[in-house]
C-alpha positions in Angstrom: 25.8 -44.7 7.8 27.9 -41.5 6.9 26.0 -39.0 4.8 27.6 -35.8 2.6 26.3 -32.6 1.9 27.5 -29.5 0.0 26.2 -26.4 -1.4 26.9 -23.8 -3.5 25.9 -20.1 -2.8 25.9 -17.6 -5.7 26.6 -14.0 -5.1 23.8 -11.5 -6.5 24.0 -9.9 -9.2 22.0 -7.6 -11.7 20.7 -8.6 -14.6 20.9 -6.5 -17.6 18.2 -8.2 -19.8 15.3 -8.3 -17.3 12.5 -11.3 -18.3 9.8 -9.4 -20.3 7.3 -10.6 -17.7 9.6 -8.3 -15.0 7.1 -5.7 -14.4 3.7 -8.1 -14.6 5.4 -9.1 -10.9 5.0 -5.7 -9.5 1.8 -5.8 -7.0 0.6 -2.8 -4.7 0.0 -4.4 -1.2 -2.6 -4.0 0.2 -4.6 -3.7 -2.5 -7.9 -2.2 -1.6 -6.4 -0.2 0.9 -9.1 -0.3 3.8 -9.0 2.9 6.2 -7.4 2.0 9.4 -6.1 -1.4 7.8 -4.1 -3.9 10.0 -1.0 -3.0 7.5 -0.8 0.2 9.7 1.9 0.0 12.3 0.3 1.7 15.4 3.0 4.3 17.1 3.3 3.8 20.9 3.9 8.3 21.3 0.9 9.0 19.2 -2.9 9.1 20.0 -5.0 7.9 16.9 -4.1 6.0 13.8 -0.6 4.6 12.7 1.4 5.1 9.5 -1.2 5.6 6.4 1.0 3.8 3.3 0.7 1.6 -0.1 3.8 -0.4 -1.2 5.0 -0.9 -4.4 6.8 -4.0 -4.4 9.0 -6.1 -6.5 10.6 -2.4 -8.6 13.5 -2.1 -10.9 16.2 0.1 -9.2 15.7 2.7 -11.0 11.9 3.6 -12.0 9.0 6.4 -12.2 5.9 5.7 -10.6 3.0 8.4 -11.5 -0.4 8.0 -9.9 -3.2 9.6 -11.2 -7.1 9.7 -10.4 -9.3 8.0 -12.7 -10.3 11.1 -14.5 -6.5 11.4 -15.6 -5.6 13.9 -13.0 -2.0 13.3 -12.2 -1.4 13.6 -7.9 2.1 12.0 -7.4 5.3 11.4 -8.8 7.6 8.7 -7.4 11.2 8.2 -7.8 13.5 5.2 -7.1 16.7 5.3 -7.4 18.1 2.5 -5.2 20.4 -1.3 -5.4 18.8 -3.8 -6.8 18.4 -5.5 -3.9 15.4 -3.2 -2.8 13.3 -3.7 -4.9 10.0 -1.7 -2.9 8.3 1.9 -2.3 6.5 3.3 -0.2 3.6 5.6 -0.6 1.8 7.8 2.6 -0.9 8.7 0.5 -0.4 12.1 0.2 -0.6 14.4 -3.1 1.8 16.6 -4.0 -0.3 19.6 -2.5 0.1 18.2 0.6 -3.3 16.6 0.6 -4.8 13.1 1.9 -6.5 11.4 -1.5 -10.2 10.8 -1.5 -11.6 7.2 -1.2 -11.8 5.6 -4.9 -9.9 3.8 -7.4 -6.7 5.5 -8.4 -4.2 4.4 -11.8 -0.2 3.9 -11.7 2.3 4.2 -14.2 5.6 2.6 -13.6 8.3 3.6 -16.3 11.3 1.8 -16.0 13.9 3.0 -18.5 15.5 -0.3 -20.2 13.0 -2.1 -19.0 9.3 -0.9 -20.2 6.4 0.6 -18.6 3.4 -0.6 -16.7 -0.2 0.3 -16.0 -2.1 -1.1 -13.4 -5.0 0.6 -10.5 -5.7 0.4 -6.8 -8.3 1.3 -4.5 -8.6 2.9 -1.5 -12.1 1.8 0.5 -13.6 2.9 4.0 
């Protein structure tokens, strides 16, 4: 018995009309962020904890992420303008003022031109 297999591979492309639910597929990981999470990479050369960060994934190529406290104070603005194949952005949990964020719940707002907006939340716990 002789078997024949064939494969077709299509190159990557940019969908000019994304799915209406596209922004609903954007998670924040890890959520909740637990201080000294195993998500953090340890650094060999330094002592103490590893890198502190959360990631926004499945992002469009161009968007703005604004992070607020639950009282509505804007603490950080992140701008993404990269390749459509790079759909993630990391945040080191440091405010615009250079201070580490406190424990609690935070609100994020993603504004993606020509696609729409998404509002979500994440938590930072001990």
